[in-house]
C-alpha positions in Angstrom: 213.7 -84.8 -20.5 211.4 -81.8 -21.4 214.2 -79.5 -21.7 216.0 -81.9 -24.1 213.0 -82.4 -26.3 212.5 -78.6 -26.4 216.1 -78.1 -27.2 216.1 -80.7 -29.8 212.9 -79.2 -31.4 214.4 -75.7 -31.4 217.6 -77.1 -33.1 215.6 -78.8 -35.8 213.7 -75.5 -36.3 216.7 -73.5 -36.7 218.2 -75.8 -39.0 215.2 -75.9 -41.3 215.0 -72.1 -41.2 218.6 -72.1 -42.3 218.1 -74.3 -45.1 214.9 -72.5 -46.4 216.5 -69.1 -46.4 219.0 -69.6 -49.2 215.9 -71.1 -51.3 213.7 -68.1 -51.0 213.3 -65.7 -53.8 215.6 -62.4 -53.9 214.2 -59.5 -55.9 217.1 -58.0 -58.0 217.2 -54.9 -60.0 218.6 -55.1 -63.4 218.8 -53.5 -66.9 219.5 -54.6 -70.4 222.5 -53.7 -72.3 221.9 -53.9 -75.9 224.6 -56.1 -77.7 226.3 -56.1 -74.2 227.2 -52.4 -74.6 226.6 -50.4 -71.4 226.5 -47.2 -73.4 224.3 -48.2 -76.3 221.8 -45.6 -77.3 219.3 -48.5 -77.5 219.5 -49.3 -73.9 216.8 -46.9 -72.6 214.3 -48.1 -75.2 214.7 -51.7 -74.4 214.8 -50.9 -70.6 211.5 -49.2 -70.7 209.7 -52.5 -71.2 211.2 -54.0 -67.9 208.0 -54.4 -65.5 209.9 -54.8 -62.4 212.8 -56.5 -60.6 213.8 -60.0 -61.5 213.2 -62.9 -58.8 216.2 -65.0 -58.4 215.8 -68.2 -56.4 218.8 -70.5 -56.5 219.7 -70.6 -60.2 216.2 -69.9 -61.4 215.7 -66.4 -62.8 212.3 -64.8 -63.5 211.9 -61.7 -65.5 208.7 -59.7 -66.5 208.4 -57.6 -69.5 205.6 -55.2 -70.4 203.1 -56.3 -72.9 202.9 -59.4 -75.1 205.2 -58.5 -77.9 207.8 -61.3 -77.4 207.7 -64.7 -79.1 210.6 -66.1 -77.2 213.8 -65.5 -74.9 216.8 -67.7 -75.1 219.1 -67.3 -72.3 222.7 -68.4 -71.5 222.6 -71.3 -69.0 225.9 -70.2 -67.6 228.0 -72.4 -69.8 227.6 -70.3 -73.0 224.7 -72.5 -74.3 221.4 -70.6 -75.1 218.3 -72.5 -73.9 214.7 -71.5 -74.4 212.9 -69.7 -71.3 209.7 -70.8 -70.1 207.1 -68.2 -71.2 203.8 -67.2 -69.4 201.5 -64.0 -69.4 200.5 -62.7 -65.9 197.3 -61.1 -64.9 198.4 -57.8 -66.0 199.1 -58.9 -69.7 202.9 -58.9 -69.0 205.1 -61.5 -70.4 206.9 -63.6 -67.8 210.2 -65.5 -68.7 211.7 -68.1 -66.4 215.0 -69.7 -67.1 218.0 -71.2 -65.2 221.6 -69.9 -65.2 224.4 -71.6 -63.1 225.7 -68.3 -61.8 222.8 -65.7 -61.8 225.0 -63.1 -59.9 226.8 -62.5 -63.0 225.6 -60.7 -66.2 223.5 -63.0 -68.5 223.4 -62.8 -72.2 219.9 -63.4 -73.8 218.3 -63.3 -77.2 214.9 -61.7 -77.1 212.6 -61.9 -80.0 210.1 -59.0 -80.2 207.1 -59.0 -82.5 205.3 -55.7 -82.9 202.8 -56.1 -85.8 203.2 -53.7 -88.5 206.4 -52.1 -86.9 209.2 -54.6 -86.6 210.1 -58.2 -85.9 213.6 -59.1 -84.7 215.7 -61.0 -82.3 217.8 -58.8 -80.1 221.0 -59.7 -78.6 220.8 -58.4 -74.8 222.7 -58.6 -71.6 221.0 -58.7 -68.3 223.1 -56.5 -66.2 222.5 -56.6 -62.3 222.3 -53.2 -60.7 
């Protein structure tokens, strides 16, 4: 009787672990392509503002950009429709954007609005390209 209870408990534990693993965040390296162009001369400039790898959990993507120069980020939700990303500022003063995409393993088109007082204010068409 004790063996069956232990075996059943282990089976439940293994199933719970199997379900939890896909839900855990995966850290993914990425870069921006300006206007979807892998060889754009602007890529090195926009990529300098990436503050680390993206976190991808299921269909939720979180990216962090250096500084607080960003009014908004609209991201393709996977069906060609741009939706506003949630925006926050982390303890380091970096801007954190979180959005959903139905297939975050593919490149994701975004529109990033950058506001640098006295220098420029524009919305840039970028593509998140996974490395």
